[in-house]
ZAPAVEX-912082 format. One record per atom (N, C-alpha, C): x, y, z; atom name; residue number from 1; residue in one letter. Coordinates in pm, whole numbers, m for minus. Example, Ala and Ser with C-alpha at 12.3 -4.5 7.8 and 13.67 -1.06 7.14 Angstrom:
2
<node <1319 m569 780> N 1 A>
<node <1230 m450 780> CA 1 A>
<node <1320 m330 780> C 1 A>
<node <1285 m225 708> N 2 S>
<node <1367 m106 714> CA 2 S>
<node <1290 3 787> C 2 S>
***
This chain:
220
<node <8058 6582 18338> N 1 X>
<node <8116 6712 18370> CA 1 X>
<node <8115 6738 18521> C 1 X>
<node <8003 6704 18588> N 2 X>
<node <7996 6724 18732> CA 2 X>
<node <8100 6640 18804> C 2 X>
<node <8114 6514 18763> N 3 X>
<node <8212 6426 18827> CA 3 X>
<node <8354 6476 18807> C 3 X>
<node <8381 6532 18689> N 4 X>
<node <8514 6588 18663> CA 4 X>
<node <8540 6707 18754> C 4 X>
<node <8440 6795 18769> N 5 X>
<node <8455 6910 18858> CA 5 X>
<node <8478 6867 19002> C 5 X>
<node <8406 6763 19045> N 6 X>
<node <8423 6712 19182> CA 6 X>
<node <8565 6662 19202> C 6 X>
<node <8615 6587 19103> N 7 X>
<node <8752 6535 19114> CA 7 X>
<node <8854 6649 19118> C 7 X>
<node <8834 6753 19039> N 8 X>
<node <8927 6866 19039> CA 8 X>
<node <8923 6940 19172> C 8 X>
<node <8805 6947 19233> N 9 X>
<node <8794 7008 19366> CA 9 X>
<node <8868 6926 19470> C 9 X>
<node <8851 6795 19466> N 10 X>
<node <8922 6707 19559> CA 10 X>
<node <9072 6718 19540> C 10 X>
<node <9115 6719 19416> N 11 X>
<node <9258 6732 19384> CA 11 X>
<node <9314 6865 19435> C 11 X>
<node <9235 6972 19422> N 12 X>
<node <9280 7104 19469> CA 12 X>
<node <9301 7104 19620> C 12 X>
<node <9209 7042 19694> N 13 X>
<node <9223 7036 19840> CA 13 X>
<node <9347 6956 19877> C 13 X>
<node <9367 6843 19811> N 14 X>
<node <9483 6757 19842> CA 14 X>
<node <9614 6830 19816> C 14 X>
<node <9618 6913 19710> N 15 X>
<node <9740 6983 19674> CA 15 X>
<node <9766 7106 19761> C 15 X>
<node <9659 7175 19805> N 16 X>
<node <9677 7304 19870> CA 16 X>
<node <9651 7304 20020> C 16 X>
<node <9597 7195 20074> N 17 X>
<node <9575 7187 20218> CA 17 X>
<node <9679 7092 20278> C 17 X>
<node <9773 7144 20359> N 18 X>
<node <9876 7058 20417> CA 18 X>
<node <9821 6948 20507> C 18 X>
<node <9699 6967 20560> N 19 X>
<node <9641 6868 20650> CA 19 X>
<node <9578 6751 20576> C 19 X>
<node <9557 6764 20445> N 20 X>
<node <9492 6658 20367> CA 20 X>
<node <9591 6545 20340> C 20 X>
<node <9556 6424 20380> N 21 X>
<node <9646 6310 20364> CA 21 X>
<node <9626 6236 20233> C 21 X>
<node <9502 6219 20191> N 22 X>
<node <9476 6147 20067> CA 22 X>
<node <9339 6189 20012> C 22 X>
<node <9315 6152 19887> N 23 X>
<node <9194 6194 19818> CA 23 X>
<node <9068 6136 19882> C 23 X>
<node <9075 6012 19931> N 24 X>
<node <8958 5949 19992> CA 24 X>
<node <8916 6023 20118> C 24 X>
<node <9015 6060 20201> N 25 X>
<node <8984 6136 20322> CA 25 X>
<node <8918 6268 20287> C 25 X>
<node <8969 6336 20185> N 26 X>
<node <8913 6465 20142> CA 26 X>
<node <8768 6446 20096> C 26 X>
<node <8745 6344 20016> N 27 X>
<node <8611 6320 19961> CA 27 X>
<node <8509 6288 20070> C 27 X>
<node <8549 6213 20169> N 28 X>
<node <8454 6166 20270> CA 28 X>
<node <8439 6259 20390> C 28 X>
<node <8543 6337 20422> N 29 X>
<node <8545 6407 20550> CA 29 X>
<node <8552 6559 20541> C 29 X>
<node <8568 6615 20425> N 30 X>
<node <8584 6761 20414> CA 30 X>
<node <8451 6827 20378> C 30 X>
<node <8400 6911 20468> N 31 X>
<node <8269 6971 20444> CA 31 X>
<node <8272 7070 20328> C 31 X>
<node <8388 7129 20300> N 32 X>
<node <8398 7218 20185> CA 32 X>
<node <8372 7144 20055> C 32 X>
<node <8426 7023 20045> N 33 X>
<node <8401 6938 19927> CA 33 X>
<node <8255 6896 19922> C 33 X>
<node <8198 6861 20037> N 34 X>
<node <8057 6821 20039> CA 34 X>
<node <7967 6935 19991> C 34 X>
<node <7996 7057 20036> N 35 X>
<node <7916 7172 19993> CA 35 X>
<node <7926 7193 19842> C 35 X>
<node <8046 7175 19788> N 36 X>
<node <8064 7192 19643> CA 36 X>
<node <7992 7083 19565> C 36 X>
<node <7995 6959 19617> N 37 X>
<node <7925 6849 19548> CA 37 X>
<node <7775 6877 19546> C 37 X>
<node <7718 6912 19662> N 38 X>
<node <7575 6945 19667> CA 38 X>
<node <7544 7059 19569> C 38 X>
<node <7633 7158 19566> N 39 X>
<node <7608 7273 19479> CA 39 X>
<node <7611 7234 19332> C 39 X>
<node <7702 7147 19293> N 40 X>
<node <7709 7108 19152> CA 40 X>
<node <7573 7053 19105> C 40 X>
<node <7512 6970 19188> N 41 X>
<node <7382 6913 19150> CA 41 X>
<node <7271 7019 19159> C 41 X>
<node <7275 7101 19264> N 42 X>
<node <7173 7205 19277> CA 42 X>
<node <7180 7302 19158> C 42 X>
<node <7300 7334 19116> N 43 X>
<node <7316 7427 19003> CA 43 X>
<node <7261 7367 18874> C 43 X>
<node <7276 7236 18858> N 44 X>
<node <7223 7169 18739> CA 44 X>
<node <7070 7185 18735> C 44 X>
<node <7005 7162 18847> N 45 X>
<node <6859 7179 18853> CA 45 X>
<node <6822 7326 18831> C 45 X>
<node <6901 7416 18886> N 46 X>
<node <6874 7559 18868> CA 46 X>
<node <6881 7599 18720> C 46 X>
<node <6982 7546 18650> N 47 X>
<node <6996 7577 18508> CA 47 X>
<node <6879 7524 18426> C 47 X>
<node <6817 7415 18474> N 48 X>
<node <6703 7358 18405> CA 48 X>
<node <6570 7409 18461> C 48 X>
<node <6578 7522 18533> N 49 X>
<node <6460 7594 18584> CA 49 X>
<node <6376 7513 18683> C 49 X>
<node <6440 7416 18748> N 50 X>
<node <6374 7341 18855> CA 50 X>
<node <6417 7406 18987> C 50 X>
<node <6367 7528 19009> N 51 X>
<node <6419 7612 19116> CA 51 X>
<node <6389 7557 19255> C 51 X>
<node <6271 7497 19273> N 52 X>
<node <6237 7446 19405> CA 52 X>
<node <6332 7334 19446> C 52 X>
<node <6356 7240 19356> N 53 X>
<node <6448 7129 19387> CA 53 X>
<node <6588 7182 19412> C 53 X>
<node <6630 7277 19328> N 54 X>
<node <6764 7334 19343> CA 54 X>
<node <6780 7399 19480> C 54 X>
<node <6678 7476 19519> N 55 X>
<node <6685 7544 19648> CA 55 X>
<node <6678 7446 19764> C 55 X>
<node <6601 7342 19750> N 56 X>
<node <6592 7241 19855> CA 56 X>
<node <6727 7173 19877> C 56 X>
<node <6795 7141 19767> N 57 X>
<node <6927 7078 19778> CA 57 X>
<node <7025 7173 19848> C 57 X>
<node <7021 7301 19810> N 58 X>
<node <7114 7397 19870> CA 58 X>
<node <7087 7414 20019> C 58 X>
<node <6960 7409 20059> N 59 X>
<node <6928 7422 20201> CA 59 X>
<node <6970 7299 20280> C 59 X>
<node <6958 7182 20219> N 60 X>
<node <7008 7061 20285> CA 60 X>
<node <7159 7069 20303> C 60 X>
<node <7227 7118 20200> N 61 X>
<node <7372 7133 20208> CA 61 X>
<node <7410 7231 20318> C 61 X>
<node <7334 7338 20329> N 62 X>
<node <7359 7438 20433> CA 62 X>
<node <7341 7376 20572> C 62 X>
<node <7238 7293 20586> N 63 X>
<node <7210 7230 20716> CA 63 X>
<node <7325 7139 20759> C 63 X>
<node <7379 7062 20665> N 64 X>
<node <7483 6964 20699> CA 64 X>
<node <7625 7021 20701> C 64 X>
<node <7650 7126 20624> N 65 X>
<node <7788 7176 20612> CA 65 X>
<node <7810 7315 20672> C 65 X>
<node <7702 7388 20702> N 66 X>
<node <7711 7527 20749> CA 66 X>
<node <7773 7619 20644> C 66 X>
<node <7765 7578 20520> N 67 X>
<node <7812 7658 20406> CA 67 X>
<node <7693 7682 20315> C 67 X>
<node <7664 7810 20288> N 68 X>
<node <7546 7842 20207> CA 68 X>
<node <7589 7892 20069> C 68 X>
<node <7560 7813 19968> N 69 X>
<node <7589 7853 19830> CA 69 X>
<node <7457 7851 19753> C 69 X>
<node <7417 7966 19704> N 70 X>
<node <7292 7972 19627> CA 70 X>
<node <7307 7888 19501> C 70 X>
<node <7204 7812 19464> N 71 X>
<node <7217 7725 19345> CA 71 X>
<node <7242 7802 19215> C 71 X>
<node <7215 7933 19213> N 72 X>
<node <7241 8011 19093> CA 72 X>
<node <7385 8054 19078> C 72 X>
<node <7465 8046 19184> N 73 X>
<node <7605 8088 19177> CA 73 X>
<node <7682 8000 19079> C 73 X>
<node <7776 8062 19008> N 74 X>
<node <7857 7991 18910> CA 74 X>
<node <7997 7970 18967> C 74 X>
<node <8033 7845 18989> N 75 X>
<node <8163 7813 19047> CA 75 X>
<node <8249 7739 18947> C 75 X>
<node <8376 7779 18938> N 76 X>
<node <8470 7709 18852> CA 76 X>
<node <8516 7579 18915> C 76 X>
<node <8629 7527 18868> N 77 X>
<node <8679 7401 18925> CA 77 X>
<node <8807 7426 19004> C 77 X>
<node <8847 7326 19081> N 78 X>
<node <8968 7340 19162> CA 78 X>
<node <8952 7436 19278> C 78 X>
<node <8830 7450 19329> N 79 X>
<node <8804 7544 19438> CA 79 X>
<node <8829 7477 19574> C 79 X>
<node <8895 7551 19662> N 80 X>
<node <8918 7504 19799> CA 80 X>
<node <8841 7593 19895> C 80 X>
<node <8741 7536 19962> N 81 X>
<node <8672 7604 20071> CA 81 X>
<node <8728 7545 20200> C 81 X>
<node <8822 7617 20261> N 82 X>
<node <8895 7563 20376> CA 82 X>
<node <8818 7591 20505> C 82 X>
<node <8797 7488 20584> N 83 X>
<node <8713 7493 20706> CA 83 X>
<node <8568 7522 20665> C 83 X>
<node <8541 7642 20615> N 84 X>
<node <8416 7667 20544> CA 84 X>
<node <8299 7715 20626> C 84 X>
<node <8297 7694 20756> N 85 X>
<node <8181 7731 20837> CA 85 X>
<node <8150 7880 20821> C 85 X>
<node <8026 7912 20787> N 86 X>
<node <7985 8051 20775> CA 86 X>
<node <8005 8113 20638> C 86 X>
<node <8053 8037 20541> N 87 X>
<node <8070 8091 20406> CA 87 X>
<node <7932 8111 20342> C 87 X>
<node <7913 8227 20278> N 88 X>
<node <7789 8257 20207> CA 88 X>
<node <7823 8308 20067> C 88 X>
<node <7767 8245 19965> N 89 X>
<node <7792 8283 19826> CA 89 X>
<node <7657 8309 19761> C 89 X>
<node <7636 8432 19712> N 90 X>
<node <7507 8475 19662> CA 90 X>
<node <7472 8423 19524> C 90 X>
<node <7348 8450 19484> N 91 X>
<node <7290 8392 19362> CA 91 X>
<node <7366 8428 19235> C 91 X>
<node <7407 8553 19218> N 92 X>
<node <7472 8594 19094> CA 92 X>
<node <7624 8602 19106> C 92 X>
<node <7677 8545 19214> N 93 X>
<node <7823 8543 19230> CA 93 X>
<node <7885 8447 19130> C 93 X>
<node <8008 8481 19089> N 94 X>
<node <8086 8395 19001> CA 94 X>
<node <8223 8377 19065> C 94 X>
<node <8266 8252 19077> N 95 X>
<node <8396 8221 19136> CA 95 X>
<node <8479 8147 19032> C 95 X>
<node <8597 8199 19001> N 96 X>
<node <8682 8141 18898> CA 96 X>
<node <8752 8014 18942> C 96 X>
<node <8836 7962 18855> N 97 X>
<node <8907 7837 18883> CA 97 X>
<node <9016 7857 18988> C 97 X>
<node <9038 7750 19066> N 98 X>
<node <9150 7742 19161> CA 98 X>
<node <9148 7853 19267> C 98 X>
<node <9030 7896 19306> N 99 X>
<node <9018 7996 19413> CA 99 X>
<node <9022 7928 19550> C 99 X>
<node <9066 8003 19649> N 100 X>
<node <9069 7954 19788> CA 100 X>
<node <8984 8047 19874> C 100 X>
<node <8886 7989 19944> N 101 X>
<node <8793 8066 20025> CA 101 X>
<node <8796 8009 20167> C 101 X>
<node <8824 8095 20265> N 102 X>
<node <8832 8050 20403> CA 102 X>
<node <8700 8076 20478> C 102 X>
<node <8693 8032 20601> N 103 X>
<node <8568 8037 20677> CA 103 X>
<node <8520 8179 20697> C 103 X>
<node <8388 8195 20704> N 104 X>
<node <8329 8324 20733> CA 104 X>
<node <8325 8422 20617> C 104 X>
<node <8361 8379 20498> N 105 X>
<node <8362 8469 20382> CA 105 X>
<node <8220 8490 20330> C 105 X>
<node <8190 8612 20287> N 106 X>
<node <8062 8643 20224> CA 106 X>
<node <8086 8705 20087> C 106 X>
<node <8027 8646 19985> N 107 X>
<node <8023 8706 19852> CA 107 X>
<node <7879 8753 19834> C 107 X>
<node <7853 8877 19875> N 108 X>
<node <7716 8924 19886> CA 108 X>
<node <7683 9043 19799> C 108 X>
<node <7558 9084 19807> N 109 X>
<node <7510 9200 19733> CA 109 X>
<node <7482 9316 19826> C 109 X>
<node <7461 9434 19768> N 110 X>
<node <7435 9554 19850> CA 110 X>
<node <7302 9619 19813> C 110 X>
<node <7227 9562 19720> N 111 X>
<node <7100 9622 19679> CA 111 X>
<node <6990 9519 19673> C 111 X>
<node <6868 9568 19651> N 112 X>
<node <6751 9480 19644> CA 112 X>
<node <6703 9459 19500> C 112 X>
<node <6769 9522 19403> N 113 X>
<node <6728 9508 19264> CA 113 X>
<node <6764 9371 19210> C 113 X>
<node <6685 9323 19115> N 114 X>
<node <6715 9196 19051> CA 114 X>
<node <6830 9214 18952> C 114 X>
<node <6882 9103 18902> N 115 X>
<node <6994 9110 18810> CA 115 X>
<node <7126 9085 18881> C 115 X>
<node <7234 9113 18814> N 116 X>
<node <7368 9090 18869> CA 116 X>
<node <7392 9183 18988> C 116 X>
<node <7413 9126 19104> N 117 X>
<node <7432 9207 19224> CA 117 X>
<node <7539 9152 19317> C 117 X>
<node <7608 9046 19274> N 118 X>
<node <7713 8985 19355> CA 118 X>
<node <7846 8989 19279> C 118 X>
<node <7957 8973 19349> N 119 X>
<node <8088 8989 19284> CA 119 X>
<node <8125 8873 19192> C 119 X>
<node <8222 8902 19105> N 120 X>
<node <8281 8802 19016> CA 120 X>
<node <8429 8791 19050> C 120 X>
<node <8472 8673 19092> N 121 X>
<node <8613 8649 19123> CA 121 X>
<node <8682 8585 19005> C 121 X>
<node <8801 8632 18973> N 122 X>
<node <8880 8570 18868> CA 122 X>
<node <8941 8439 18916> C 122 X>
<node <9040 8390 18845> N 123 X>
<node <9107 8265 18881> CA 123 X>
<node <9216 8290 18984> C 123 X>
<node <9242 8188 19065> N 124 X>
<node <9352 8191 19163> CA 124 X>
<node <9338 8303 19266> C 124 X>
<node <9216 8335 19302> N 125 X>
<node <9190 8438 19403> CA 125 X>
<node <9186 8373 19541> C 125 X>
<node <9246 8438 19639> N 126 X>
<node <9242 8391 19778> CA 126 X>
<node <9165 8493 19862> C 126 X>
<node <9063 8444 19933> N 127 X>
<node <8981 8531 20018> CA 127 X>
<node <8998 8484 20162> C 127 X>
<node <9055 8571 20245> N 128 X>
<node <9088 8535 20382> CA 128 X>
<node <8966 8520 20472> C 128 X>
<node <8987 8460 20588> N 129 X>
<node <8879 8431 20681> CA 129 X>
<node <8805 8558 20722> C 129 X>
<node <8672 8552 20714> N 130 X>
<node <8589 8663 20757> CA 130 X>
<node <8577 8779 20660> C 130 X>
<node <8641 8770 20545> N 131 X>
<node <8636 8879 20448> CA 131 X>
<node <8498 8889 20385> C 131 X>
<node <8457 9010 20350> N 132 X>
<node <8329 9035 20284> CA 132 X>
<node <8356 9107 20151> C 132 X>
<node <8303 9052 20044> N 133 X>
<node <8311 9115 19913> CA 133 X>
<node <8169 9144 19871> C 133 X>
<node <8134 9272 19868> N 134 X>
<node <7994 9311 19855> CA 134 X>
<node <7973 9400 19734> C 134 X>
<node <7887 9354 19642> N 135 X>
<node <7854 9436 19526> CA 135 X>
<node <7883 9364 19395> C 135 X>
<node <7834 9423 19288> N 136 X>
<node <7849 9365 19155> CA 136 X>
<node <7971 9427 19086> C 136 X>
<node <8086 9367 19104> N 137 X>
<node <8209 9413 19040> CA 137 X>
<node <8305 9296 19026> C 137 X>
<node <8414 9319 18953> N 138 X>
<node <8511 9212 18924> CA 138 X>
<node <8632 9221 19015> C 138 X>
<node <8679 9106 19057> N 139 X>
<node <8807 9093 19126> CA 139 X>
<node <8899 9016 19033> C 139 X>
<node <9011 9075 18997> N 140 X>
<node <9099 9018 18895> CA 140 X>
<node <9165 8888 18937> C 140 X>
<node <9233 8825 18842> N 141 X>
<node <9306 8701 18867> CA 141 X>
<node <9419 8723 18968> C 141 X>
<node <9449 8617 19045> N 142 X>
<node <9564 8615 19135> CA 142 X>
<node <9558 8721 19246> C 142 X>
<node <9439 8767 19280> N 143 X>
<node <9424 8866 19387> CA 143 X>
<node <9416 8797 19523> C 143 X>
<node <9451 8873 19627> N 144 X>
<node <9440 8825 19764> CA 144 X>
<node <9365 8929 19846> C 144 X>
<node <9257 8886 19910> N 145 X>
<node <9181 8974 19999> CA 145 X>
<node <9208 8926 20141> C 145 X>
<node <9260 9014 20223> N 146 X>
<node <9304 8976 20357> CA 146 X>
<node <9187 8939 20447> C 146 X>
<node <9218 8869 20556> N 147 X>
<node <9116 8830 20653> CA 147 X>
<node <9045 8952 20708> C 147 X>
<node <8912 8941 20719> N 148 X>
<node <8825 9044 20776> CA 148 X>
<node <8818 9173 20694> C 148 X>
<node <8874 9174 20575> N 149 X>
<node <8862 9291 20488> CA 149 X>
<node <8718 9303 20437> C 149 X>
<node <8679 9424 20402> N 150 X>
<node <8548 9450 20341> CA 150 X>
<node <8574 9519 20207> C 150 X>
<node <8561 9442 20100> N 151 X>
<node <8592 9494 19967> CA 151 X>
<node <8464 9542 19900> C 151 X>
<node <8467 9670 19857> N 152 X>
<node <8349 9732 19797> CA 152 X>
<node <8376 9783 19655> C 152 X>
<node <8498 9767 19607> N 153 X>
<node <8535 9818 19475> CA 153 X>
<node <8611 9711 19398> C 153 X>
<node <8611 9721 19264> N 154 X>
<node <8682 9621 19183> CA 154 X>
<node <8834 9626 19204> C 154 X>
<node <8899 9514 19175> N 155 X>
<node <9045 9505 19182> CA 155 X>
<node <9099 9458 19048> C 155 X>
<node <9214 9510 19009> N 156 X>
<node <9283 9460 18891> CA 156 X>
<node <9355 9330 18926> C 156 X>
<node <9422 9271 18828> N 157 X>
<node <9494 9145 18850> CA 157 X>
<node <9611 9164 18948> C 157 X>
<node <9642 9057 19022> N 158 X>
<node <9763 9050 19105> CA 158 X>
<node <9768 9153 19218> C 158 X>
<node <9651 9190 19272> N 159 X>
<node <9645 9292 19377> CA 159 X>
<node <9618 9226 19513> C 159 X>
<node <9684 9277 19616> N 160 X>
<node <9654 9239 19754> CA 160 X>
<node <9583 9355 19821> C 160 X>
<node <9466 9327 19883> N 161 X>
<node <9386 9432 19945> CA 161 X>
<node <9360 9399 20091> C 161 X>
<node <9365 9502 20176> N 162 X>
<node <9340 9484 20320> CA 162 X>
<node <9255 9600 20371> C 162 X>
<node <9193 9581 20487> N 163 X>
<node <9129 9690 20557> CA 163 X>
<node <8979 9699 20539> C 163 X>
<node <8920 9797 20610> N 164 X>
<node <8776 9825 20603> CA 164 X>
<node <8759 9975 20579> C 164 X>
<node <8716 10017 20462> N 165 X>
<node <8699 9935 20342> CA 165 X>
<node <8835 9892 20287> C 165 X>
<node <8838 9783 20213> N 166 X>
<node <8964 9728 20165> CA 166 X>
<node <9027 9821 20061> C 166 X>
<node <9159 9834 20069> N 167 X>
<node <9235 9913 19973> CA 167 X>
<node <9357 9833 19928> C 167 X>
<node <9402 9852 19805> N 168 X>
<node <9520 9780 19757> CA 168 X>
<node <9646 9822 19832> C 168 X>
<node <9727 9726 19871> N 169 X>
<node <9855 9758 19933> CA 169 X>
<node <9973 9700 19855> C 169 X>
<node <9945 9604 19765> N 170 X>
<node <10050 9546 19682> CA 170 X>
<node <9997 9518 19543> C 170 X>
<node <10084 9530 19444> N 171 X>
<node <10054 9485 19308> CA 171 X>
<node <10168 9396 19265> C 171 X>
<node <10136 9270 19234> N 172 X>
<node <10241 9176 19196> CA 172 X>
<node <10343 9154 19305> C 172 X>
<node <10301 9167 19431> N 173 X>
<node <10391 9147 19543> CA 173 X>
<node <10474 9269 19581> C 173 X>
<node <10463 9379 19505> N 174 X>
<node <10540 9501 19532> CA 174 X>
<node <10451 9599 19610> C 174 X>
<node <10497 9647 19726> N 175 X>
<node <10414 9739 19805> CA 175 X>
<node <10382 9867 19729> C 175 X>
<node <10260 9916 19749> N 176 X>
<node <10216 10043 19690> CA 176 X>
<node <10236 10151 19795> C 176 X>
<node <10307 10262 19763> N 177 X>
<node <10321 10369 19862> CA 177 X>
<node <10186 10430 19894> C 177 X>
<node <10156 10444 20022> N 178 X>
<node <10029 10500 20065> CA 178 X>
<node <10046 10647 20103> C 178 X>
<node <9950 10730 20066> N 179 X>
<node <9956 10872 20095> CA 179 X>
<node <9960 10895 20246> C 179 X>
<node <10053 10980 20288> N 180 X>
<node <10061 11019 20428> CA 180 X>
<node <10132 10918 20517> C 180 X>
<node <10183 10807 20459> N 181 X>
<node <10251 10707 20542> CA 181 X>
<node <10401 10726 20541> C 181 X>
<node <10454 10802 20446> N 182 X>
<node <10598 10819 20435> CA 182 X>
<node <10670 10698 20380> C 182 X>
<node <10596 10600 20331> N 183 X>
<node <10658 10480 20276> CA 183 X>
<node <10702 10506 20133> C 183 X>
<node <10827 10471 20103> N 184 X>
<node <10883 10493 19969> CA 184 X>
<node <10911 10358 19906> C 184 X>
<node <10864 10339 19784> N 185 X>
<node <10888 10212 19715> CA 185 X>
<node <11033 10205 19667> C 185 X>
<node <11075 10084 19629> N 186 X>
<node <11213 10063 19582> CA 186 X>
<node <11240 10145 19456> C 186 X>
<node <11142 10151 19367> N 187 X>
<node <11160 10228 19243> CA 187 X>
<node <11176 10377 19273> C 187 X>
<node <11094 10428 19364> N 188 X>
<node <11105 10569 19401> CA 188 X>
<node <11239 10597 19469> C 188 X>
<node <11286 10503 19549> N 189 X>
<node <11416 10521 19615> CA 189 X>
<node <11529 10528 19513> C 189 X>
<node <11523 10441 19411> N 190 X>
<node <11627 10444 19307> CA 190 X>
<node <11625 10577 19232> C 190 X>
<node <11506 10630 19205> N 191 X>
<node <11497 10760 19137> CA 191 X>
<node <11555 10871 19224> C 191 X>
<node <11523 10869 19354> N 192 X>
<node <11575 10970 19446> CA 192 X>
<node <11727 10962 19456> C 192 X>
<node <11778 10837 19460> N 193 X>
<node <11923 10818 19468> CA 193 X>
<node <11993 10873 19344> C 193 X>
<node <11934 10846 19227> N 194 X>
<node <11992 10898 19103> CA 194 X>
<node <11990 11049 19098> C 194 X>
<node <11879 11108 19145> N 195 X>
<node <11869 11254 19147> CA 195 X>
<node <11970 11315 19243> C 195 X>
<node <11993 11252 19358> N 196 X>
<node <12091 11300 19454> CA 196 X>
<node <12231 11301 19394> C 196 X>
<node <12265 11197 19320> N 197 X>
<node <12397 11190 19256> CA 197 X>
<node <12413 11302 19154> C 197 X>
<node <12306 11328 19077> N 198 X>
<node <12312 11437 18980> CA 198 X>
<node <12335 11571 19049> C 198 X>
<node <12265 11595 19159> N 199 X>
<node <12280 11720 19233> CA 199 X>
<node <12420 11733 19292> C 199 X>
<node <12475 11622 19343> N 200 X>
<node <12609 11625 19399> CA 200 X>
<node <12712 11661 19291> C 200 X>
<node <12694 11603 19172> N 201 X>
<node <12786 11635 19062> CA 201 X>
<node <12777 11781 19023> C 201 X>
<node <12654 11834 19019> N 202 X>
<node <12637 11975 18985> CA 202 X>
<node <12700 12066 19091> C 202 X>
<node <12688 12030 19219> N 203 X>
<node <12748 12108 19326> CA 203 X>
<node <12901 12109 19314> C 203 X>
<node <12959 11991 19284> N 204 X>
<node <13104 11983 19268> CA 204 X>
<node <13152 12071 19153> C 204 X>
<node <13077 12069 19042> N 205 X>
<node <13112 12153 18928> CA 205 X>
<node <13106 12301 18964> C 205 X>
<node <13003 12340 19040> N 206 X>
<node <12991 12479 19081> CA 206 X>
<node <13103 12520 19175> C 206 X>
<node <13141 12430 19266> N 207 X>
<node <13251 12459 19358> CA 207 X>
<node <13382 12479 19282> C 207 X>
<node <13406 12391 19185> N 208 X>
<node <13529 12404 19105> CA 208 X>
<node <13529 12534 19025> C 208 X>
<node <13412 12568 18967> N 209 X>
<node <13404 12692 18890> CA 209 X>
<node <13425 12813 18980> C 209 X>
<node <13370 12807 19102> N 210 X>
<node <13386 12917 19197> CA 210 X>
<node <13533 12931 19239> C 210 X>
<node <13599 12819 19266> N 211 X>
<node <13740 12823 19303> CA 211 X>
<node <13825 12880 19190> C 211 X>
<node <13795 12838 19069> N 212 X>
<node <13870 12889 18953> CA 212 X>
<node <13851 13040 18939> C 212 X>
<node <13728 13086 18959> N 213 X>
<node <13699 13228 18947> CA 213 X>
<node <13770 13308 19056> C 213 X>
<node <13776 13255 19179> N 214 X>
<node <13844 13321 19288> CA 214 X>
<node <13994 13331 19261> C 214 X>
<node <14051 13224 19206> N 215 X>
<node <14193 13228 19173> CA 215 X>
<node <14223 13332 19066> C 215 X>
<node <14133 13341 18968> N 216 X>
<node <14154 13440 18863> CA 216 X>
<node <14148 13581 18919> C 216 X>
<node <14061 13602 19018> N 217 X>
<node <14049 13737 19077> CA 217 X>
<node <14170 13771 19161> C 217 X>
<node <14235 13668 19223> N 218 X>
<node <14351 13693 19307> CA 218 X>
<node <14475 13729 19226> C 218 X>
<node <14476 13692 19100> N 219 X>
<node <14594 13723 19018> CA 219 X>
<node <14605 13875 18996> C 219 X>
<node <14732 13927 19000> N 220 X>
<node <14750 14072 18980> CA 220 X>
<node <14717 14114 18835> C 220 X>
***
C-alpha cells in the first residue's frame, strides 16, 4: 500500500508539474516526494503506537526537506507538494486525494486542547503559497485557497477563497457579488435586463392609453 501511494504521488508530480521531465527525476530529486515518502513510513509507525520512532522519522524528514508533516496527519494519494520549503501539516490534519500544496503553507490549529484541531481538506484542493488554514473544519472538494490567504472558516465544494481572513469570491468559477463593491453577476444582470424590458413595455402601454384618452377628450 505504501509503495502504491508513493507511485501515485510521483505520477501526480509528473502530470501536474510542467518542470518534471520523468518519473525517475521526480523520485530522486523532488523534496516534496521525499517528504511524503518519509511520512508514509512515519505514519505507519504512528498507527502502530510506536510514537517515538514515528516522530524521529518525521524530524529527520524535516531536517532534510524543510517540510514538516506530523506523523499523525492523514494524507491521501496523488498529492503534489510543489517546492515545499516551509510547509507545516499538523497532527490531526487530513489531506484528500490529488491535492496541490505550495511552499509556505500551514495546516495548523488554533487551540491547545487535545483531539481534532487541524483542518480537513477534500479532494483536488489547491492551496497557494504562504496560505494558512487554521482550525478544525472542512474544506470541500475542488476548492482553491489563494496565496497568502488565512482561512478560518469551512468552505463548500468548488469555492475559491482569497484574503485575510479568507472569503469566498467564486463558486464553480462564477464570481460571487460582494457587498458594497457594486459588482453584478451575470445572472443578476440578466434579471435586471428582463425587468427593464417589462417596465419599458408597461410605459409604452401607458403612453398609448394616455394618447387614446387625449384624443377622445379632443373630440366634440
